[in-house]
C-alpha positions in Angstrom: -3.5 -27.8 14.8 -5.9 -28.6 17.3 -8.6 -31.1 16.5 -11.2 -28.9 17.6 -10.9 -26.7 15.5 -10.7 -28.9 12.4 -14.4 -30.0 13.1 -17.1 -30.3 10.3 -18.6 -26.6 10.0 -21.4 -26.2 7.2 -20.8 -22.7 5.1 -21.7 -19.4 6.4 -19.8 -16.6 7.6 -20.0 -14.0 9.9 -19.2 -10.6 8.3 -18.3 -7.4 11.7 -18.3 -4.5 11.1 -16.9 -2.0 13.3 -17.7 2.3 13.4 -17.8 4.6 15.0 -19.6 8.1 13.9 -18.6 7.3 10.5 -22.8 7.8 9.5 -21.7 9.0 6.3 -20.3 5.5 5.3 -21.4 2.4 7.7 -24.5 2.4 5.4 -22.2 1.3 2.6 -20.3 -1.0 4.2 -22.9 -3.4 5.5 -24.6 -3.2 2.3 -21.9 -4.0 1.1 -21.5 -7.2 3.2 -25.5 -7.7 3.1 -25.2 -8.2 -1.1 -22.2 -11.2 -0.8 -25.7 -13.1 -1.2 -26.6 -16.3 1.4 -23.1 -17.4 1.5 -23.4 -14.0 4.7 -25.0 -15.9 7.2 -25.0 -12.7 9.9 -23.8 -9.2 9.4 -22.6 -8.2 12.6 -22.5 -4.3 13.1 -20.5 -3.0 16.2 -21.1 0.5 16.8 -18.4 2.0 19.3 -20.7 4.4 20.6 -21.4 7.0 18.5 -22.7 10.5 18.8 -23.7 11.2 15.4 -26.8 8.9 14.4 -24.9 5.9 13.4 -26.1 3.4 15.7 -29.7 4.5 15.0 -29.2 4.6 11.3 -27.8 0.9 11.9 -30.9 0.5 13.9 -33.4 1.2 11.0 -31.3 -1.2 8.6 -31.7 -3.5 10.8 -35.4 -3.7 11.1 -35.7 -4.8 7.5 -32.4 -7.0 7.4 -32.8 -10.3 10.0 -29.1 -10.9 9.2 -28.3 -8.0 10.8 -27.6 -7.5 14.0 -26.5 -3.9 16.1 -23.9 -4.0 19.3 -23.8 -1.3 20.8 -20.7 -0.1 23.1 -21.8 1.9 26.3 -18.3 3.7 26.2 -15.9 4.1 23.2 -13.0 2.0 23.3 -10.7 4.4 21.5 -9.4 1.7 19.1 -10.4 -0.7 16.4 -9.5 -3.9 18.8 -12.2 -3.9 21.0 -14.9 -3.4 18.8 -13.7 -6.2 16.6 -13.3 -8.6 19.6 -17.2 -8.3 20.6 -18.0 -8.8 17.4 -16.1 -11.9 17.3 -17.8 -13.2 20.8 -21.0 -12.6 19.6 -20.8 -14.6 16.1 -22.7 -18.1 15.6 -21.6 -18.5 12.0 -18.2 -21.0 11.1 -16.7 -18.1 9.8 -16.0 -14.6 10.4 -14.0 -11.9 8.8 -13.8 -8.1 9.0 -15.1 -4.6 7.3 -14.4 -1.5 8.5 -17.3 1.4 8.3 -15.4 3.4 5.7 -15.0 1.0 3.1 -16.6 -2.2 1.3 -16.5 -5.9 0.2 -16.5 -6.0 -3.6 -19.3 -8.4 -5.4 -17.9 -12.3 -5.0 -15.7 -11.7 -2.0 -17.1 -14.0 0.5 -18.2 -16.4 -1.7 -14.3 -16.4 -2.8 -12.9 -16.9 0.3 -15.8 -19.5 1.7 -15.0 -21.4 -1.2 -10.9 -21.6 -0.9 -11.4 -22.5 3.1 -13.7 -25.3 2.4 -12.2 -26.5 -0.6 -8.6 -26.4 1.3 -10.0 -27.2 4.9 -8.0 -24.5 5.8 -8.6 -22.3 8.5 -7.7 -19.0 6.9 -8.3 -18.0 3.4 -6.5 -14.4 2.0 -7.1 -12.2 -0.8 -6.4 -9.5 -2.9 -7.0 -5.9 -1.1 -6.9 -2.7 -3.3 -6.5 1.1 -2.6 -9.4 3.3 -3.8 -7.7 6.5 -3.9 -10.8 8.8 -3.6 -12.5 11.1 -5.3 -10.8 10.5 -8.3 -11.6 5.9 -7.8 -7.7 5.1 -8.8 -7.1 1.6 -7.2 -3.8 0.6 -6.3 -3.5 -3.4 -5.4 -1.8 -4.6 -1.8 0.6 -7.1 -1.8 -0.1 -8.1 -5.0 3.1 -10.7 -5.3 1.1 -12.9 -2.6 -1.6 -13.6 -4.6 -0.3 -13.7 -8.0 -2.2 -17.2 -7.9 -4.6 -19.9 -5.6 -1.9 -21.3 -3.6 -2.4 -23.6 -0.1 0.3 -23.1 2.3 0.1 -26.2 5.1 1.9 -23.8 7.4 3.0 -19.7 7.0 6.7 -20.7 7.4 6.5 -21.7 3.8 5.7 -18.1 2.9 7.7 -15.6 5.0 6.3 -12.8 2.8 3.2 -13.4 4.8 4.1 -11.0 7.4 4.3 -8.2 5.0 0.5 -8.4 4.7 -0.3 -7.0 8.3 -4.3 -6.3 7.0 -6.6 -8.1 9.0 -9.9 -7.2 6.7 -8.8 -9.6 3.6 -9.2 -12.1 5.3 -11.5 -15.3 6.4 -11.2 -16.8 9.7 -12.6 -20.3 11.0 -14.2 -19.2 14.1 -13.1 -21.8 16.1 -9.4 -21.6 15.2 -9.6 -18.2 16.3 -11.3 -19.3 19.7 -9.4 -22.7 20.4 -6.3 -20.4 19.9 -7.5 -17.1 22.1 -6.5 -15.1 19.3 -8.0 -11.6 19.9 -6.8 -7.9 19.3 -5.3 -5.9 21.7 -7.6 -4.1 23.6 -8.5 -0.2 23.7 -6.6 2.0 22.7 -4.1 0.7 20.8 -2.7 1.4 17.1 -2.2 -1.1 14.4 -3.6 -3.9 16.6 -4.2 -5.8 13.5 0.0 -6.2 13.1 -0.2 -7.7 16.2 -4.0 -9.7 15.4 -2.1 -11.1 12.2 1.3 -12.0 14.0 -0.9 -14.1 16.6 -2.9 -15.9 13.7 0.6 -16.9 12.1 1.7 -18.1 15.5 -0.4 -20.5 16.0 0.7 -22.0 12.4 -3.0 -22.2 10.6 -3.7 -24.3 7.0 -4.0 -20.9 4.5 -5.1 -20.8 1.3 -4.5 -17.9 -1.0 -7.1 -16.4 -3.9 -5.6 -13.8 -6.6 -9.5 -12.8 -6.6 -10.5 -8.9 -5.1 -11.7 -9.1 -2.0 -11.7 -5.3 -0.2 -11.9 -2.6 -1.3 -9.8 0.1 1.5 -11.2 3.8 0.5 -8.3 6.2 1.1 -10.0 9.7 2.2 -7.0 12.0 2.2 -9.1 14.9 2.1 -10.8 13.8 5.0 -11.3 15.8 8.5 -10.3 12.7 10.4 -7.4 10.7 8.7 -7.2 7.3 9.1 -4.5 5.7 10.8 -2.3 4.3 8.5 -2.3 8.2 6.6 -1.7 10.2 10.0 2.0 10.2 10.0 2.8 13.6 11.0 2.8 13.3 14.6 5.4 11.3 16.2 2.9 10.1 18.4 2.0 7.9 15.4 5.5 6.0 14.9 5.7 5.4 18.3 2.7 3.0 18.0 3.7 1.4 15.4 7.2 0.9 16.4 5.2 -0.7 19.7 3.0 -2.7 17.4 5.6 -4.2 15.3 7.6 -5.0 18.5 4.7 -6.9 19.7 4.5 -8.9 17.1 7.9 -9.6 16.4 7.8 -11.0 19.9 4.5 -13.1 19.5 6.3 -15.2 16.2 9.5 -15.2 17.9 7.5 -16.6 21.3 6.0 -19.3 19.0 9.1 -20.7 18.1 8.0 -19.1 14.4 11.8 -17.8 14.2 11.9 -17.7 10.1 8.4 -15.1 10.6 10.1 -13.4 13.7 13.1 -12.6 10.9 11.3 -11.7 7.8 9.3 -9.4 10.5 12.5 -7.6 11.1 13.0 -7.3 7.3 9.5 -6.1 6.3 9.8 -3.1 9.1 13.5 -2.1 7.3 12.0 -2.8 4.0 8.5 -0.7 4.6 8.1 1.3 7.9 11.4 2.9 7.6 11.6 3.5 3.9 8.0 5.0 4.0 8.7 7.0 6.6 11.9 8.1 6.0 10.7 9.4 2.6 8.4 12.2 4.6 10.9 13.2 7.0 12.1 15.8 5.1 8.6 17.7 5.7 9.3 17.4 9.5 9.9 19.7 12.2 13.3 19.4 13.7 11.8 18.4 17.2 9.8 15.5 14.6 12.9 14.0 13.3 15.1 14.2 16.0 12.1 11.9 18.2 11.7 9.9 15.0 15.5 8.9 14.7 15.9 8.1 18.2 13.4 5.8 18.7 14.3 4.5 15.3 18.1 3.7 16.3 16.4 2.3 19.8 14.5 0.0 17.8 16.9 -1.1 15.4 19.6 -1.6 18.2 17.7 -4.5 19.5 18.6 -6.0 15.3 21.1 -9.1 15.8 23.9 -10.2 12.9 21.4 -12.4 11.6 18.6 -9.6 11.0 21.6 -7.7 9.3 22.7 -10.8 6.9 19.4 -10.7 4.8 19.7 -9.0 2.0 22.3 -6.9 3.4 22.6 -4.9 -0.2 18.5 -4.1 -0.2 17.6 -0.1 0.6 15.6 -0.5 3.4 19.0 -2.4 5.5 21.3 0.8 3.9 18.8 3.1 5.5 19.0 1.0 8.8 22.6 1.1 9.1 22.9 4.9 8.6 20.7 5.7 11.4 22.4 3.1 13.5 25.7 5.1 12.7 24.8 8.3 13.1 23.1 9.8 16.3 21.5 12.7 15.0 19.3 13.0 11.5 21.1 13.3 8.3 21.9 13.4 5.0 18.0 13.1 4.5 17.4 14.3 0.8 19.8 11.0 0.2 18.0 9.2 2.7 14.6 10.3 1.0 15.9 9.0 -2.6 17.3 5.8 -1.2 13.9 5.2 0.5 11.5 5.7 -3.1 10.3 2.7 -4.9 12.2 2.2 -6.6 15.3 3.2 -4.8 17.9 5.8 -5.8 21.3 6.4 -4.0 22.6 9.6 -5.2 26.0 10.9 -5.6 28.8 10.9 -3.4 30.0 7.5 -4.2 33.1 7.9 -1.5 35.1 4.8 -0.9 37.1 4.1 2.5 40.6 4.2 3.2 40.9 0.1 1.5 39.1 1.3 -1.6 35.9 -0.5 -0.5 32.8 1.7 -1.2 30.9 3.6 1.7 28.1 6.0 2.4 30.5 9.0 2.8 33.4 10.1 3.2 32.6 10.9 6.9 30.8 8.0 7.7 32.9 5.4 6.4 31.4 2.9 8.8 28.7 2.2 6.6 29.7 0.2 4.3 28.3 0.2 0.9 30.2 -3.2 -0.4 27.3 -5.6 -1.1 26.1 -3.1 -4.1 29.5 -4.4 -5.6 28.0 -8.1 -6.0 23.5 -7.1 -6.5 23.0 -7.9 -10.0 22.6 -4.8 -12.1 18.9 -5.0 -12.0 18.6 -4.5 -8.3 20.8 -1.7 -7.9 19.8 1.3 -6.3 20.8 3.6 -10.0 20.3 7.4 -9.9 19.4 9.1 -12.8 19.0 12.6 -12.6 16.0 14.4 -15.0 14.9 17.9 -15.9 12.4 19.2 -18.3 13.6 22.3 -20.2 11.7 24.6 -22.6 12.7 24.9 -26.0 11.8 27.6 -28.8 9.4 24.4 -30.6 8.7 22.8 -26.9 9.9 21.3 -24.4 12.6 18.2 -24.0 13.6 16.1 -21.2 17.5 15.7 -19.8 18.5 12.6 -18.4 21.6 11.8 -16.7 22.6 8.1 -15.8 25.3 8.1 -12.8 27.6 5.6 -12.5 27.7 3.4 -9.2 31.2 2.4 -8.4 31.5 0.7 -11.9 28.8 -1.1 -11.9 26.9 0.7 -14.8 30.2 0.5 -17.4 30.4 -3.0 -16.3 26.8 -3.4 -17.3 26.9 -1.6 -20.6 23.9 1.0 -20.8 22.5 0.9 -24.0 19.2 2.8 -23.7 16.1 4.2 -21.5 12.3 3.6 -22.5 10.5 6.8 -21.4 6.8 6.9 -20.7 4.7 8.8 -18.5 2.1 7.5 -16.5 -1.6 9.1 -15.3 -1.6 9.0 -11.9 -5.4 8.4 -11.8 -5.8 5.8 -14.1 -3.8 3.5 -16.5 -3.3 5.5 -19.4 0.3 5.9 -21.0 1.4 8.4 -23.1 4.6 9.6 -24.9 6.5 6.2 -25.2 9.9 6.7 -26.5 13.6 4.8 -26.3 16.0 6.9 -26.5 20.2 5.9 -26.8 22.2 6.3 -23.6 25.7 8.2 -24.5 28.5 8.7 -22.4 29.3 12.0 -20.5 32.9 11.8 -19.3 33.6 9.2 -17.4 30.7 8.8 -15.0 27.7 9.0 -16.7 25.4 8.9 -19.7 22.8 11.2 -21.1 19.9 11.1 -23.1 17.7 13.7 -24.2 14.1 13.3 -25.6 11.2 15.7 -26.9 8.1 15.4 -24.4 4.9 16.8 -26.1 3.1 18.4 -23.4 -0.2 19.1 -25.4 -0.4 15.5 -26.4 -0.2 14.4 -22.8 -3.1 16.5 -21.7 -4.7 16.9 -18.2 -3.9 15.1 -14.9 -1.0 14.6 -13.1 2.1 12.4 -15.0 5.0 10.5 -13.0 7.8 9.5 -15.7 9.0 6.0 -15.1 12.1 4.9 -17.1 13.3 1.2 -18.2 17.3 1.5 -18.1 18.3 -1.5 -20.5 22.3 -3.0 -20.8 24.5 -4.7 -23.4 23.8 -7.9 -21.5 19.5 -7.6 -22.1 19.3 -7.0 -18.1 16.9 -4.2 -17.4 16.1 -1.8 -14.2 13.2 0.3 -13.9 13.8 3.3 -12.7 12.1 6.8 -11.5 14.0 9.8 -11.8 15.3 12.3 -9.0 14.0 15.9 -10.4 16.0 18.6 -10.9 15.3 21.9 -10.9 16.1 25.5 -10.6 17.5 28.5 -13.3 16.9 26.9 -16.7 14.4 24.3 -16.3 11.1 24.6 -17.1 9.2 25.8 -14.3 5.5 27.0 -14.9 4.7 27.4 -18.6 1.0 28.0 -20.6 1.1 25.4 -23.4 -1.4 26.0 -26.0 -4.0 22.7 -26.9 -6.3 21.9 -29.6 -8.4 20.3 -27.2 -8.0 22.1 -24.3 -7.2 25.4 -25.2 -4.7 26.0 -22.8 -2.3 23.6 -20.8 -0.9 24.8 -17.2 2.0 23.0 -17.1 3.9 22.4 -13.5 7.1 20.0 -12.6 7.6 19.3 -9.3 9.6 16.9 -7.3 7.5 14.4 -5.3 7.8 13.3 -1.6 10.8 10.8 -2.6 12.2 13.4 -5.0 11.1 12.1 -8.2 10.2 14.0 -11.4 6.4 14.4 -11.8 4.2 16.5 -13.8 0.9 18.2 -13.3 -1.5 19.4 -16.3 -4.5 21.5 -16.0 -6.4 22.6 -18.6 -8.0 26.2 -18.5 -8.7 28.5 -15.6 -10.9 25.8 -14.3 -8.2 22.8 -14.5 -5.6 25.7 -12.9 -8.0 26.4 -10.0 -8.3 22.5 -9.5 -4.7 22.2 -9.1 -4.5 24.7 -6.4 -7.1 23.5 -4.6 -5.1 20.6 -4.2 -2.1 21.8 -3.4 -3.8 23.5 -0.6 -5.2 20.0 0.5 -1.9 18.5 0.4 -0.4 21.0 2.4 -3.4 21.2 5.3 -3.0 16.9 5.5 
């Protein structure tokens, strides 16, 4: 820490709002910043040479708001880093934070972060970001485990998981701290610029305050004409840019002597980036798959033995080892299931010549031996699930697979079954079913499903497996489809008249169920499927 970054400071925050051709949303972003109250000393709106009237809209807003300043770039930068750097350069307040034009700050966000920073005398304060799916409004917290309680860290190395939160927008920074250490975003057309910025912040070893408060709403518009960088995964160039940013972030941390954080960043790449893309690899064409596979292998070849020794049985490590062992894409359906959350390792369960578990008979160099000592609650257990029609309704069949003797050793007893509504927090159909042995390598259960009782919406199947020693494992189930299983079905409903039921496999292979009421509901399902195909 440098003395000039710890000087006395009056309260006050500059919120830097950046935007390009986002006239429809930038006003809401700016107003959410101004609505934070007197803690916000200034809002600096940086327009990246928009051509849709955004700058003119901002100018009109500034006429009636002395705290709002508009900075317009003469040439579009092609990225987010340059306009954010301009905003920091223009800031006069002792603290600064960032806001994208299509997102909003929830009420009280700035107060929560500023109070935490000043009370802890911290250079950085960070809080909970929520991803809000639009138009449904469903919210998902981002990196919730980091923000379970109020914490002050004297240095980032005390919480290596900080590297998982690569966002720059849910954080408040002391302006002098950024300037003293020369911390800036990569300039120009650099994707995932916040990965590098966050690494530079952590490399400078700041004192950090963490708060559980909601401080940022990341609004996800999957049907937008121009997808955000995080959603635009259908082009291999996006993966190339992500690799570049991850590599640079690692180099920044290692170069600053933050070895523990650097190793954590490499672990995060396997657990987050590789798993996220592996789940969708089967959706891409052959050229994409080969390019992705080659680039990822080249990146993983830089890992040393110590990188692989951390949590060797974790799903991301196993995925990485398969990638390194095979020069060409292979086993994509099985990799997709292993990349799911929670992970599922589907058969075959092969063994090498010495009896040690291996990935497959034709890839014995990938050892699965760490699974023999991993706690049952952390094993990638595989459960098959299928919905079957019956004369008096529908039943859910479950089949739990053995995994190298570990399941029998733990003694499976029952499965708690529940359906979760995807668009809100509703749950339906909660029941506990006993698991009965089926041959030497599986356990099965069968439970009725009241489709009409679930009602309209998209429902995800969630299971909790219970074992004799009291251990539990939360899982999702691999969807079985085909002859004899429930496909599309009309279900009578007192409330809805008729429900159209459609079981399907998600991108990660899990069983889910769409239920649409009446003709309008069926049309809505069809429109949703078309949107997903186009995007």
